[in-house]
mmCIF file as gemmi writes it, N, C-alpha and C atoms, coordinates in Angstrom:
data_model
loop_
_atom_site.group_PDB
_atom_site.id
_atom_site.type_symbol
_atom_site.label_atom_id
_atom_site.label_alt_id
_atom_site.label_comp_id
_atom_site.label_asym_id
_atom_site.label_entity_id
_atom_site.label_seq_id
_atom_site.pdbx_PDB_ins_code
_atom_site.Cartn_x
_atom_site.Cartn_y
_atom_site.Cartn_z
_atom_site.occupancy
_atom_site.B_iso_or_equiv
_atom_site.pdbx_formal_charge
_atom_site.auth_seq_id
_atom_site.auth_asym_id
_atom_site.pdbx_PDB_model_num
ATOM 1 N N . MET Axp A 1 ? 46.248 35.493 -42.031 1 0 ? 1 A 1
ATOM 2 C CA . MET Axp A 1 ? 46.517 35.706 -40.638 1 0 ? 1 A 1
ATOM 3 C C . MET Axp A 1 ? 45.648 36.845 -40.138 1 0 ? 1 A 1
ATOM 4 N N . TYR Axp A 2 ? 45.182 36.699 -38.914 1 0 ? 2 A 1
ATOM 5 C CA . TYR Axp A 2 ? 44.379 37.728 -38.272 1 0 ? 2 A 1
ATOM 6 C C . TYR Axp A 2 ? 45.138 38.247 -37.058 1 0 ? 2 A 1
ATOM 7 N N . ARG Axp A 3 ? 45.438 39.523 -37.066 1 0 ? 3 A 1
ATOM 8 C CA . ARG Axp A 3 ? 46.2 40.163 -35.991 1 0 ? 3 A 1
ATOM 9 C C . ARG Axp A 3 ? 45.4 40.13 -34.701 1 0 ? 3 A 1
ATOM 10 N N . LYS Axp A 4 ? 46.095 39.804 -33.588 1 0 ? 4 A 1
ATOM 11 C CA . LYS Axp A 4 ? 45.463 39.909 -32.28 1 0 ? 4 A 1
ATOM 12 C C . LYS Axp A 4 ? 45.058 41.362 -32.079 1 0 ? 4 A 1
ATOM 13 N N . GLN Axp A 5 ? 43.871 41.555 -31.572 1 0 ? 5 A 1
ATOM 14 C CA . GLN Axp A 5 ? 43.354 42.916 -31.414 1 0 ? 5 A 1
ATOM 15 C C . GLN Axp A 5 ? 44.194 43.762 -30.459 1 0 ? 5 A 1
ATOM 16 N N . ASP Axp A 6 ? 44.879 43.119 -29.51 1 0 ? 6 A 1
ATOM 17 C CA . ASP Axp A 6 ? 45.705 43.879 -28.567 1 0 ? 6 A 1
ATOM 18 C C . ASP Axp A 6 ? 47.12 44.143 -29.096 1 0 ? 6 A 1
ATOM 19 N N . LYS Axp A 7 ? 47.405 43.683 -30.314 1 0 ? 7 A 1
ATOM 20 C CA . LYS Axp A 7 ? 48.719 43.917 -30.937 1 0 ? 7 A 1
ATOM 21 C C . LYS Axp A 7 ? 48.597 45.09 -31.902 1 0 ? 7 A 1
ATOM 22 N N . PRO Axp A 8 ? 49.355 46.145 -31.681 1 0 ? 8 A 1
ATOM 23 C CA . PRO Axp A 8 ? 49.341 47.244 -32.644 1 0 ? 8 A 1
ATOM 24 C C . PRO Axp A 8 ? 49.809 46.738 -34.016 1 0 ? 8 A 1
ATOM 25 N N . THR Axp A 9 ? 49.287 47.344 -35.065 1 0 ? 9 A 1
ATOM 26 C CA . THR Axp A 9 ? 49.615 46.912 -36.431 1 0 ? 9 A 1
ATOM 27 C C . THR Axp A 9 ? 51.117 46.891 -36.66 1 0 ? 9 A 1
ATOM 28 N N . GLU Axp A 10 ? 51.828 47.907 -36.202 1 0 ? 10 A 1
ATOM 29 C CA . GLU Axp A 10 ? 53.278 47.96 -36.43 1 0 ? 10 A 1
ATOM 30 C C . GLU Axp A 10 ? 53.991 46.817 -35.705 1 0 ? 10 A 1
ATOM 31 N N . GLU Axp A 11 ? 53.568 46.499 -34.505 1 0 ? 11 A 1
ATOM 32 C CA . GLU Axp A 11 ? 54.172 45.391 -33.752 1 0 ? 11 A 1
ATOM 33 C C . GLU Axp A 11 ? 53.898 44.058 -34.462 1 0 ? 11 A 1
ATOM 34 N N . PHE Axp A 12 ? 52.677 43.888 -34.967 1 0 ? 12 A 1
ATOM 35 C CA . PHE Axp A 12 ? 52.309 42.698 -35.733 1 0 ? 12 A 1
ATOM 36 C C . PHE Axp A 12 ? 53.21 42.565 -36.966 1 0 ? 12 A 1
ATOM 37 N N . SER Axp A 13 ? 53.321 43.639 -37.732 1 0 ? 13 A 1
ATOM 38 C CA . SER Axp A 13 ? 54.14 43.626 -38.948 1 0 ? 13 A 1
ATOM 39 C C . SER Axp A 13 ? 55.607 43.381 -38.638 1 0 ? 13 A 1
ATOM 40 N N . ASP Axp A 14 ? 56.106 43.985 -37.568 1 0 ? 14 A 1
ATOM 41 C CA . ASP Axp A 14 ? 57.503 43.799 -37.184 1 0 ? 14 A 1
ATOM 42 C C . ASP Axp A 14 ? 57.769 42.337 -36.81 1 0 ? 14 A 1
ATOM 43 N N . HIS Axp A 15 ? 56.862 41.731 -36.075 1 0 ? 15 A 1
ATOM 44 C CA . HIS Axp A 15 ? 57.025 40.328 -35.693 1 0 ? 15 A 1
ATOM 45 C C . HIS Axp A 15 ? 57.064 39.443 -36.934 1 0 ? 15 A 1
ATOM 46 N N . ARG Axp A 16 ? 56.174 39.7 -37.883 1 0 ? 16 A 1
ATOM 47 C CA . ARG Axp A 16 ? 56.156 38.914 -39.123 1 0 ? 16 A 1
ATOM 48 C C . ARG Axp A 16 ? 57.444 39.107 -39.915 1 0 ? 16 A 1
ATOM 49 N N . ARG Axp A 17 ? 57.928 40.335 -39.97 1 0 ? 17 A 1
ATOM 50 C CA . ARG Axp A 17 ? 59.116 40.661 -40.77 1 0 ? 17 A 1
ATOM 51 C C . ARG Axp A 17 ? 60.392 40.095 -40.156 1 0 ? 17 A 1
ATOM 52 N N . THR Axp A 18 ? 60.464 40.025 -38.835 1 0 ? 18 A 1
ATOM 53 C CA . THR Axp A 18 ? 61.696 39.594 -38.175 1 0 ? 18 A 1
ATOM 54 C C . THR Axp A 18 ? 61.591 38.151 -37.671 1 0 ? 18 A 1
ATOM 55 N N . THR Axp A 19 ? 60.82 37.939 -36.634 1 0 ? 19 A 1
ATOM 56 C CA . THR Axp A 19 ? 60.732 36.622 -35.993 1 0 ? 19 A 1
ATOM 57 C C . THR Axp A 19 ? 60.174 35.555 -36.929 1 0 ? 19 A 1
ATOM 58 N N . GLN Axp A 20 ? 58.995 35.812 -37.493 1 0 ? 20 A 1
ATOM 59 C CA . GLN Axp A 20 ? 58.342 34.811 -38.34 1 0 ? 20 A 1
ATOM 60 C C . GLN Axp A 20 ? 59.174 34.523 -39.589 1 0 ? 20 A 1
ATOM 61 N N . ALA Axp A 21 ? 59.681 35.549 -40.226 1 0 ? 21 A 1
ATOM 62 C CA . ALA Axp A 21 ? 60.496 35.352 -41.426 1 0 ? 21 A 1
ATOM 63 C C . ALA Axp A 21 ? 61.789 34.608 -41.096 1 0 ? 21 A 1
ATOM 64 N N . GLY Axp A 22 ? 62.385 34.925 -39.959 1 0 ? 22 A 1
ATOM 65 C CA . GLY Axp A 22 ? 63.608 34.239 -39.547 1 0 ? 22 A 1
ATOM 66 C C . GLY Axp A 22 ? 63.388 32.752 -39.34 1 0 ? 22 A 1
ATOM 67 N N . LEU Axp A 23 ? 62.248 32.401 -38.763 1 0 ? 23 A 1
ATOM 68 C CA . LEU Axp A 23 ? 61.917 30.985 -38.582 1 0 ? 23 A 1
ATOM 69 C C . LEU Axp A 23 ? 61.667 30.317 -39.932 1 0 ? 23 A 1
ATOM 70 N N . ALA Axp A 24 ? 60.91 30.978 -40.791 1 0 ? 24 A 1
ATOM 71 C CA . ALA Axp A 24 ? 60.552 30.402 -42.089 1 0 ? 24 A 1
ATOM 72 C C . ALA Axp A 24 ? 61.784 30.158 -42.966 1 0 ? 24 A 1
ATOM 73 N N . ARG Axp A 25 ? 62.779 31.021 -42.851 1 0 ? 25 A 1
ATOM 74 C CA . ARG Axp A 25 ? 64.008 30.848 -43.649 1 0 ? 25 A 1
ATOM 75 C C . ARG Axp A 25 ? 64.698 29.516 -43.373 1 0 ? 25 A 1
ATOM 76 N N . LYS Axp A 26 ? 64.424 28.924 -42.236 1 0 ? 26 A 1
ATOM 77 C CA . LYS Axp A 26 ? 65.092 27.69 -41.827 1 0 ? 26 A 1
ATOM 78 C C . LYS Axp A 26 ? 64.348 26.419 -42.244 1 0 ? 26 A 1
ATOM 79 N N . ILE Axp A 27 ? 63.161 26.552 -42.841 1 0 ? 27 A 1
ATOM 80 C CA . ILE Axp A 27 ? 62.399 25.364 -43.228 1 0 ? 27 A 1
ATOM 81 C C . ILE Axp A 27 ? 63.13 24.65 -44.364 1 0 ? 27 A 1
ATOM 82 N N . PRO Axp A 28 ? 63.514 23.4 -44.152 1 0 ? 28 A 1
ATOM 83 C CA . PRO Axp A 28 ? 64.236 22.665 -45.194 1 0 ? 28 A 1
ATOM 84 C C . PRO Axp A 28 ? 63.397 22.52 -46.464 1 0 ? 28 A 1
ATOM 85 N N . GLY Axp A 29 ? 64.024 22.766 -47.596 1 0 ? 29 A 1
ATOM 86 C CA . GLY Axp A 29 ? 63.367 22.57 -48.878 1 0 ? 29 A 1
ATOM 87 C C . GLY Axp A 29 ? 62.488 23.709 -49.354 1 0 ? 29 A 1
ATOM 88 N N . ALA Axp A 30 ? 62.29 24.728 -48.516 1 0 ? 30 A 1
ATOM 89 C CA . ALA Axp A 30 ? 61.454 25.855 -48.949 1 0 ? 30 A 1
ATOM 90 C C . ALA Axp A 30 ? 62.215 26.666 -49.994 1 0 ? 30 A 1
ATOM 91 N N . ASN Axp A 31 ? 61.578 26.895 -51.13 1 0 ? 31 A 1
ATOM 92 C CA . ASN Axp A 31 ? 62.186 27.702 -52.192 1 0 ? 31 A 1
ATOM 93 C C . ASN Axp A 31 ? 62 29.19 -51.934 1 0 ? 31 A 1
ATOM 94 N N . THR Axp A 32 ? 60.79 29.55 -51.526 1 0 ? 32 A 1
ATOM 95 C CA . THR Axp A 32 ? 60.476 30.948 -51.247 1 0 ? 32 A 1
ATOM 96 C C . THR Axp A 32 ? 59.581 31.027 -50.028 1 0 ? 32 A 1
ATOM 97 N N . TYR Axp A 33 ? 59.507 32.215 -49.457 1 0 ? 33 A 1
ATOM 98 C CA . TYR Axp A 33 ? 58.565 32.515 -48.376 1 0 ? 33 A 1
ATOM 99 C C . TYR Axp A 33 ? 58.115 33.943 -48.618 1 0 ? 33 A 1
ATOM 100 N N . THR Axp A 34 ? 56.868 34.097 -49.031 1 0 ? 34 A 1
ATOM 101 C CA . THR Axp A 34 ? 56.333 35.406 -49.377 1 0 ? 34 A 1
ATOM 102 C C . THR Axp A 34 ? 55.304 35.82 -48.34 1 0 ? 34 A 1
ATOM 103 N N . ARG Axp A 35 ? 55.407 37.054 -47.898 1 0 ? 35 A 1
ATOM 104 C CA . ARG Axp A 35 ? 54.42 37.62 -46.984 1 0 ? 35 A 1
ATOM 105 C C . ARG Axp A 35 ? 53.646 38.688 -47.744 1 0 ? 35 A 1
ATOM 106 N N . SER Axp A 36 ? 52.339 38.625 -47.651 1 0 ? 36 A 1
ATOM 107 C CA . SER Axp A 36 ? 51.484 39.655 -48.237 1 0 ? 36 A 1
ATOM 108 C C . SER Axp A 36 ? 50.742 40.332 -47.096 1 0 ? 36 A 1
ATOM 109 N N . HIS Axp A 37 ? 50.761 41.649 -47.103 1 0 ? 37 A 1
ATOM 110 C CA . HIS Axp A 37 ? 50.097 42.427 -46.056 1 0 ? 37 A 1
ATOM 111 C C . HIS Axp A 37 ? 48.826 43.045 -46.622 1 0 ? 37 A 1
ATOM 112 N N . ALA Axp A 38 ? 47.746 42.931 -45.897 1 0 ? 38 A 1
ATOM 113 C CA . ALA Axp A 38 ? 46.474 43.502 -46.336 1 0 ? 38 A 1
ATOM 114 C C . ALA Axp A 38 ? 46.501 45.017 -46.205 1 0 ? 38 A 1
ATOM 115 N N . SER Axp A 39 ? 45.868 45.688 -47.143 1 0 ? 39 A 1
ATOM 116 C CA . SER Axp A 39 ? 45.723 47.14 -47.096 1 0 ? 39 A 1
ATOM 117 C C . SER Axp A 39 ? 44.244 47.476 -47.225 1 0 ? 39 A 1
ATOM 118 N N . THR Axp A 40 ? 43.957 48.728 -47.111 1 0 ? 40 A 1
ATOM 119 C CA . THR Axp A 40 ? 42.568 49.129 -47.294 1 0 ? 40 A 1
ATOM 120 C C . THR Axp A 40 ? 42.158 48.92 -48.745 1 0 ? 40 A 1
ATOM 121 N N . ASP Axp A 41 ? 40.887 48.636 -48.939 1 0 ? 41 A 1
ATOM 122 C CA . ASP Axp A 41 ? 40.4 48.43 -50.304 1 0 ? 41 A 1
ATOM 123 C C . ASP Axp A 41 ? 40.104 49.79 -50.952 1 0 ? 41 A 1
ATOM 124 N N . PRO Axp A 42 ? 39.715 49.801 -52.231 1 0 ? 42 A 1
ATOM 125 C CA . PRO Axp A 42 ? 39.476 51.082 -52.899 1 0 ? 42 A 1
ATOM 126 C C . PRO Axp A 42 ? 38.437 51.974 -52.217 1 0 ? 42 A 1
ATOM 127 N N . ALA Axp A 43 ? 37.521 51.373 -51.459 1 0 ? 43 A 1
ATOM 128 C CA . ALA Axp A 43 ? 36.508 52.158 -50.741 1 0 ? 43 A 1
ATOM 129 C C . ALA Axp A 43 ? 37.02 52.641 -49.387 1 0 ? 43 A 1
ATOM 130 N N . GLY Axp A 44 ? 38.277 52.289 -49.047 1 0 ? 44 A 1
ATOM 131 C CA . GLY Axp A 44 ? 38.846 52.719 -47.773 1 0 ? 44 A 1
ATOM 132 C C . GLY Axp A 44 ? 38.559 51.787 -46.613 1 0 ? 44 A 1
ATOM 133 N N . GLU Axp A 45 ? 37.972 50.644 -46.894 1 0 ? 45 A 1
ATOM 134 C CA . GLU Axp A 45 ? 37.658 49.666 -45.847 1 0 ? 45 A 1
ATOM 135 C C . GLU Axp A 45 ? 38.887 48.835 -45.512 1 0 ? 45 A 1
ATOM 136 N N . THR Axp A 46 ? 39.045 48.515 -44.237 1 0 ? 46 A 1
ATOM 137 C CA . THR Axp A 46 ? 40.147 47.671 -43.791 1 0 ? 46 A 1
ATOM 138 C C . THR Axp A 46 ? 39.684 46.222 -43.787 1 0 ? 46 A 1
ATOM 139 N N . PRO Axp A 47 ? 40.413 45.328 -44.447 1 0 ? 47 A 1
ATOM 140 C CA . PRO Axp A 47 ? 39.99 43.917 -44.476 1 0 ? 47 A 1
ATOM 141 C C . PRO Axp A 47 ? 40.147 43.272 -43.105 1 0 ? 47 A 1
ATOM 142 N N . SER Axp A 48 ? 39.376 42.218 -42.881 1 0 ? 48 A 1
ATOM 143 C CA . SER Axp A 48 ? 39.473 41.528 -41.594 1 0 ? 48 A 1
ATOM 144 C C . SER Axp A 48 ? 40.78 40.753 -41.481 1 0 ? 48 A 1
ATOM 145 N N . CYS Axp A 49 ? 41.272 40.234 -42.584 1 0 ? 49 A 1
ATOM 146 C CA . CYS Axp A 49 ? 42.525 39.478 -42.601 1 0 ? 49 A 1
ATOM 147 C C . CYS Axp A 49 ? 43.693 40.458 -42.676 1 0 ? 49 A 1
ATOM 148 N N . ALA Axp A 50 ? 44.708 40.258 -41.836 1 0 ? 50 A 1
ATOM 149 C CA . ALA Axp A 50 ? 45.852 41.174 -41.809 1 0 ? 50 A 1
ATOM 150 C C . ALA Axp A 50 ? 46.941 40.804 -42.799 1 0 ? 50 A 1
ATOM 151 N N . GLY Axp A 51 ? 46.97 39.562 -43.246 1 0 ? 51 A 1
ATOM 152 C CA . GLY Axp A 51 ? 48.005 39.165 -44.186 1 0 ? 51 A 1
ATOM 153 C C . GLY Axp A 51 ? 48.015 37.685 -44.46 1 0 ? 51 A 1
ATOM 154 N N . VAL Axp A 52 ? 48.875 37.313 -45.403 1 0 ? 52 A 1
ATOM 155 C CA . VAL Axp A 52 ? 49.02 35.924 -45.824 1 0 ? 52 A 1
ATOM 156 C C . VAL Axp A 52 ? 50.509 35.607 -45.886 1 0 ? 52 A 1
ATOM 157 N N . ALA Axp A 53 ? 50.883 34.41 -45.471 1 0 ? 53 A 1
ATOM 158 C CA . ALA Axp A 53 ? 52.263 33.937 -45.599 1 0 ? 53 A 1
ATOM 159 C C . ALA Axp A 53 ? 52.238 32.726 -46.521 1 0 ? 53 A 1
ATOM 160 N N . GLU Axp A 54 ? 53.166 32.692 -47.474 1 0 ? 54 A 1
ATOM 161 C CA . GLU Axp A 54 ? 53.149 31.61 -48.448 1 0 ? 54 A 1
ATOM 162 C C . GLU Axp A 54 ? 54.545 31.057 -48.716 1 0 ? 54 A 1
ATOM 163 N N . PRO Axp A 55 ? 54.858 29.891 -48.126 1 0 ? 55 A 1
ATOM 164 C CA . PRO Axp A 55 ? 56.1 29.219 -48.501 1 0 ? 55 A 1
ATOM 165 C C . PRO Axp A 55 ? 55.845 28.394 -49.759 1 0 ? 55 A 1
ATOM 166 N N . THR Axp A 56 ? 56.853 28.248 -50.592 1 0 ? 56 A 1
ATOM 167 C CA . THR Axp A 56 ? 56.716 27.381 -51.762 1 0 ? 56 A 1
ATOM 168 C C . THR Axp A 56 ? 57.818 26.328 -51.741 1 0 ? 56 A 1
ATOM 169 N N . PHE Axp A 57 ? 57.516 25.192 -52.372 1 0 ? 57 A 1
ATOM 170 C CA . PHE Axp A 57 ? 58.424 24.052 -52.424 1 0 ? 57 A 1
ATOM 171 C C . PHE Axp A 57 ? 58.484 23.536 -53.855 1 0 ? 57 A 1
ATOM 172 N N . GLU Axp A 58 ? 59.549 22.841 -54.171 1 0 ? 58 A 1
ATOM 173 C CA . GLU Axp A 58 ? 59.73 22.298 -55.527 1 0 ? 58 A 1
ATOM 174 C C . GLU Axp A 58 ? 58.628 21.31 -55.896 1 0 ? 58 A 1
ATOM 175 N N . ASN Axp A 59 ? 58.231 20.491 -54.931 1 0 ? 59 A 1
ATOM 176 C CA . ASN Axp A 59 ? 57.21 19.476 -55.207 1 0 ? 59 A 1
ATOM 177 C C . ASN Axp A 59 ? 56.582 19.029 -53.883 1 0 ? 59 A 1
ATOM 178 N N . GLU Axp A 60 ? 55.593 18.155 -53.978 1 0 ? 60 A 1
ATOM 179 C CA . GLU Axp A 60 ? 54.88 17.713 -52.78 1 0 ? 60 A 1
ATOM 180 C C . GLU Axp A 60 ? 55.768 16.957 -51.792 1 0 ? 60 A 1
ATOM 181 N N . PRO Axp A 61 ? 56.657 16.048 -52.246 1 0 ? 61 A 1
ATOM 182 C CA . PRO Axp A 61 ? 57.541 15.384 -51.275 1 0 ? 61 A 1
ATOM 183 C C . PRO Axp A 61 ? 58.431 16.386 -50.523 1 0 ? 61 A 1
ATOM 184 N N . ALA Axp A 62 ? 58.919 17.411 -51.21 1 0 ? 62 A 1
ATOM 185 C CA . ALA Axp A 62 ? 59.747 18.429 -50.535 1 0 ? 62 A 1
ATOM 186 C C . ALA Axp A 62 ? 58.917 19.187 -49.505 1 0 ? 62 A 1
ATOM 187 N N . MET Axp A 63 ? 57.663 19.473 -49.845 1 0 ? 63 A 1
ATOM 188 C CA . MET Axp A 63 ? 56.778 20.156 -48.902 1 0 ? 63 A 1
ATOM 189 C C . MET Axp A 63 ? 56.502 19.271 -47.688 1 0 ? 63 A 1
ATOM 190 N N . THR Axp A 64 ? 56.205 18.008 -47.936 1 0 ? 64 A 1
ATOM 191 C CA . THR Axp A 64 ? 55.922 17.068 -46.843 1 0 ? 64 A 1
ATOM 192 C C . THR Axp A 64 ? 57.118 16.969 -45.902 1 0 ? 64 A 1
ATOM 193 N N . ASP Axp A 65 ? 58.311 16.814 -46.481 1 0 ? 65 A 1
ATOM 194 C CA . ASP Axp A 65 ? 59.526 16.737 -45.661 1 0 ? 65 A 1
ATOM 195 C C . ASP Axp A 65 ? 59.77 18.041 -44.919 1 0 ? 65 A 1
ATOM 196 N N . GLY Axp A 66 ? 59.588 19.155 -45.612 1 0 ? 66 A 1
ATOM 197 C CA . GLY Axp A 66 ? 59.805 20.46 -44.983 1 0 ? 66 A 1
ATOM 198 C C . GLY Axp A 66 ? 58.884 20.675 -43.802 1 0 ? 66 A 1
ATOM 199 N N . PHE Axp A 67 ? 57.602 20.373 -43.985 1 0 ? 67 A 1
ATOM 200 C CA . PHE Axp A 67 ? 56.64 20.582 -42.902 1 0 ? 67 A 1
ATOM 201 C C . PHE Axp A 67 ? 56.778 19.566 -41.779 1 0 ? 67 A 1
ATOM 202 N N . ALA Axp A 68 ? 57.479 18.471 -42.012 1 0 ? 68 A 1
ATOM 203 C CA . ALA Axp A 68 ? 57.726 17.477 -40.958 1 0 ? 68 A 1
ATOM 204 C C . ALA Axp A 68 ? 58.916 17.876 -40.08 1 0 ? 68 A 1
ATOM 205 N N . SER Axp A 69 ? 59.619 18.927 -40.452 1 0 ? 69 A 1
ATOM 206 C CA . SER Axp A 69 ? 60.833 19.324 -39.724 1 0 ? 69 A 1
ATOM 207 C C . SER Axp A 69 ? 60.521 20.115 -38.456 1 0 ? 69 A 1
ATOM 208 N N . ASP Axp A 70 ? 61.473 20.114 -37.546 1 0 ? 70 A 1
ATOM 209 C CA . ASP Axp A 70 ? 61.357 20.918 -36.325 1 0 ? 70 A 1
ATOM 210 C C . ASP Axp A 70 ? 61.266 22.408 -36.668 1 0 ? 70 A 1
ATOM 211 N N . GLU Axp A 71 ? 61.975 22.818 -37.717 1 0 ? 71 A 1
ATOM 212 C CA . GLU Axp A 71 ? 61.975 24.226 -38.124 1 0 ? 71 A 1
ATOM 213 C C . GLU Axp A 71 ? 60.573 24.667 -38.555 1 0 ? 71 A 1
ATOM 214 N N . ALA Axp A 72 ? 59.891 23.811 -39.318 1 0 ? 72 A 1
ATOM 215 C CA . ALA Axp A 72 ? 58.518 24.137 -39.72 1 0 ? 72 A 1
ATOM 216 C C . ALA Axp A 72 ? 57.598 24.124 -38.51 1 0 ? 72 A 1
ATOM 217 N N . GLY Axp A 73 ? 57.829 23.191 -37.594 1 0 ? 73 A 1
ATOM 218 C CA . GLY Axp A 73 ? 57.02 23.152 -36.374 1 0 ? 73 A 1
ATOM 219 C C . GLY Axp A 73 ? 57.11 24.454 -35.602 1 0 ? 73 A 1
ATOM 220 N N . ALA Axp A 74 ? 58.315 24.997 -35.505 1 0 ? 74 A 1
ATOM 221 C CA . ALA Axp A 74 ? 58.503 26.277 -34.805 1 0 ? 74 A 1
ATOM 222 C C . ALA Axp A 74 ? 57.821 27.412 -35.563 1 0 ? 74 A 1
ATOM 223 N N . THR Axp A 75 ? 57.899 27.366 -36.893 1 0 ? 75 A 1
ATOM 224 C CA . THR Axp A 75 ? 57.278 28.406 -37.716 1 0 ? 75 A 1
ATOM 225 C C . THR Axp A 75 ? 55.758 28.363 -37.599 1 0 ? 75 A 1
ATOM 226 N N . VAL Axp A 76 ? 55.191 27.177 -37.617 1 0 ? 76 A 1
ATOM 227 C CA . VAL Axp A 76 ? 53.745 27.014 -37.525 1 0 ? 76 A 1
ATOM 228 C C . VAL Axp A 76 ? 53.234 27.353 -36.124 1 0 ? 76 A 1
ATOM 229 N N . ALA Axp A 77 ? 54.041 27.098 -35.097 1 0 ? 77 A 1
ATOM 230 C CA . ALA Axp A 77 ? 53.633 27.391 -33.718 1 0 ? 77 A 1
ATOM 231 C C . ALA Axp A 77 ? 53.706 28.889 -33.39 1 0 ? 77 A 1
ATOM 232 N N . ASP Axp A 78 ? 54.587 29.614 -34.064 1 0 ? 78 A 1
ATOM 233 C CA . ASP Axp A 78 ? 54.828 31.019 -33.73 1 0 ? 78 A 1
ATOM 234 C C . ASP Axp A 78 ? 53.608 31.935 -33.861 1 0 ? 78 A 1
ATOM 235 N N . PRO Axp A 79 ? 52.708 31.761 -34.825 1 0 ? 79 A 1
ATOM 236 C CA . PRO Axp A 79 ? 51.583 32.687 -34.92 1 0 ? 79 A 1
ATOM 237 C C . PRO Axp A 79 ? 50.728 32.801 -33.66 1 0 ? 79 A 1
ATOM 238 N N . ALA Axp A 80 ? 50.796 31.829 -32.766 1 0 ? 80 A 1
ATOM 239 C CA . ALA Axp A 80 ? 50.068 31.947 -31.498 1 0 ? 80 A 1
ATOM 240 C C . ALA Axp A 80 ? 50.524 33.186 -30.726 1 0 ? 80 A 1
ATOM 241 N N . ASN Axp A 81 ? 51.734 33.667 -31.022 1 0 ? 81 A 1
ATOM 242 C CA . ASN Axp A 81 ? 52.267 34.837 -30.326 1 0 ? 81 A 1
ATOM 243 C C . ASN Axp A 81 ? 51.71 36.163 -30.846 1 0 ? 81 A 1
ATOM 244 N N . PHE Axp A 82 ? 51.138 36.162 -32.061 1 0 ? 82 A 1
ATOM 245 C CA . PHE Axp A 82 ? 50.732 37.454 -32.612 1 0 ? 82 A 1
ATOM 246 C C . PHE Axp A 82 ? 49.46 37.43 -33.451 1 0 ? 82 A 1
ATOM 247 N N . THR Axp A 83 ? 48.825 36.257 -33.599 1 0 ? 83 A 1
ATOM 248 C CA . THR Axp A 83 ? 47.595 36.184 -34.384 1 0 ? 83 A 1
ATOM 249 C C . THR Axp A 83 ? 46.45 35.634 -33.551 1 0 ? 83 A 1
ATOM 250 N N . GLU Axp A 84 ? 45.25 35.814 -34.07 1 0 ? 84 A 1
ATOM 251 C CA . GLU Axp A 84 ? 44.07 35.191 -33.478 1 0 ? 84 A 1
ATOM 252 C C . GLU Axp A 84 ? 44.02 33.765 -34.018 1 0 ? 84 A 1
ATOM 253 N N . GLU Axp A 85 ? 44.567 32.849 -33.261 1 0 ? 85 A 1
ATOM 254 C CA . GLU Axp A 85 ? 44.74 31.464 -33.689 1 0 ? 85 A 1
ATOM 255 C C . GLU Axp A 85 ? 43.494 30.788 -34.255 1 0 ? 85 A 1
ATOM 256 N N . PRO Axp A 86 ? 42.337 30.863 -33.595 1 0 ? 86 A 1
ATOM 257 C CA . PRO Axp A 86 ? 41.202 30.117 -34.154 1 0 ? 86 A 1
ATOM 258 C C . PRO Axp A 86 ? 40.815 30.591 -35.553 1 0 ? 86 A 1
ATOM 259 N N . ARG Axp A 87 ? 41.132 31.829 -35.884 1 0 ? 87 A 1
ATOM 260 C CA . ARG Axp A 87 ? 40.769 32.375 -37.194 1 0 ? 87 A 1
ATOM 261 C C . ARG Axp A 87 ? 41.863 32.163 -38.235 1 0 ? 87 A 1
ATOM 262 N N . THR Axp A 88 ? 43.1 31.977 -37.803 1 0 ? 88 A 1
ATOM 263 C CA . THR Axp A 88 ? 44.205 31.797 -38.734 1 0 ? 88 A 1
ATOM 264 C C . THR Axp A 88 ? 44.194 30.361 -39.237 1 0 ? 88 A 1
ATOM 265 N N . GLN Axp A 89 ? 44.318 30.195 -40.549 1 0 ? 89 A 1
ATOM 266 C CA . GLN Axp A 89 ? 44.21 28.874 -41.15 1 0 ? 89 A 1
ATOM 267 C C . GLN Axp A 89 ? 45.428 28.554 -42.006 1 0 ? 89 A 1
ATOM 268 N N . VAL Axp A 90 ? 45.649 27.26 -42.188 1 0 ? 90 A 1
ATOM 269 C CA . VAL Axp A 90 ? 46.676 26.779 -43.107 1 0 ? 90 A 1
ATOM 270 C C . VAL Axp A 90 ? 45.944 26.138 -44.283 1 0 ? 90 A 1
ATOM 271 N N . ALA Axp A 91 ? 46.35 26.491 -45.479 1 0 ? 91 A 1
ATOM 272 C CA . ALA Axp A 91 ? 45.757 25.908 -46.682 1 0 ? 91 A 1
ATOM 273 C C . ALA Axp A 91 ? 46.882 25.467 -47.609 1 0 ? 91 A 1
ATOM 274 N N . ILE Axp A 92 ? 46.794 24.258 -48.102 1 0 ? 92 A 1
ATOM 275 C CA . ILE Axp A 92 ? 47.751 23.764 -49.089 1 0 ? 92 A 1
ATOM 276 C C . ILE Axp A 92 ? 47.143 24.072 -50.455 1 0 ? 92 A 1
ATOM 277 N N . ILE Axp A 93 ? 47.865 24.842 -51.249 1 0 ? 93 A 1
ATOM 278 C CA . ILE Axp A 93 ? 47.327 25.255 -52.538 1 0 ? 93 A 1
ATOM 279 C C . ILE Axp A 93 ? 48.287 24.89 -53.661 1 0 ? 93 A 1
ATOM 280 N N . GLU Axp A 94 ? 47.747 24.788 -54.839 1 0 ? 94 A 1
ATOM 281 C CA . GLU Axp A 94 ? 48.562 24.595 -56.033 1 0 ? 94 A 1
ATOM 282 C C . GLU Axp A 94 ? 48.396 25.85 -56.872 1 0 ? 94 A 1
ATOM 283 N N . GLU Axp A 95 ? 49.494 26.493 -57.148 1 0 ? 95 A 1
ATOM 284 C CA . GLU Axp A 95 ? 49.442 27.736 -57.914 1 0 ? 95 A 1
ATOM 285 C C . GLU Axp A 95 ? 49.231 27.445 -59.389 1 0 ? 95 A 1
ATOM 286 N N . VAL Axp A 96 ? 48.315 28.163 -59.985 1 0 ? 96 A 1
ATOM 287 C CA . VAL Axp A 96 ? 48.08 28.108 -61.424 1 0 ? 96 A 1
ATOM 288 C C . VAL Axp A 96 ? 48.271 29.533 -61.918 1 0 ? 96 A 1
ATOM 289 N N . ARG Axp A 97 ? 49.383 29.77 -62.591 1 0 ? 97 A 1
ATOM 290 C CA . ARG Axp A 97 ? 49.7 31.116 -63.068 1 0 ? 97 A 1
ATOM 291 C C . ARG Axp A 97 ? 48.925 31.397 -64.349 1 0 ? 97 A 1
ATOM 292 N N . ILE Axp A 98 ? 48.189 32.486 -64.35 1 0 ? 98 A 1
ATOM 293 C CA . ILE Axp A 98 ? 47.372 32.873 -65.492 1 0 ? 98 A 1
ATOM 294 C C . ILE Axp A 98 ? 48.09 33.917 -66.348 1 0 ? 98 A 1
ATOM 295 N N . ILE Axp A 99 ? 48.699 34.875 -65.704 1 0 ? 99 A 1
ATOM 296 C CA . ILE Axp A 99 ? 49.42 35.935 -66.443 1 0 ? 99 A 1
ATOM 297 C C . ILE Axp A 99 ? 50.878 35.923 -66.004 1 0 ? 99 A 1
């Protein structure tokens, strides 16, 4: 997710923690919803991406059903309120745990 430039960082984080998380909790079949917030790197540089949101599902049919729901529609539509939409992307990934 890329924070809208006119949104202060704290307001962006608060929206993700309250509104966005509240919507995500309602997605049918979602096992988890993890938010990762970007921080400065070891050189003190601020990354362009402000954070990542990651819902997980038991399997692909559960994900398909979950994302077909009105609750997921509301969750996916909400970032228009606080992110730079053209830069924010959705990616379907398969986790491969190494450690």
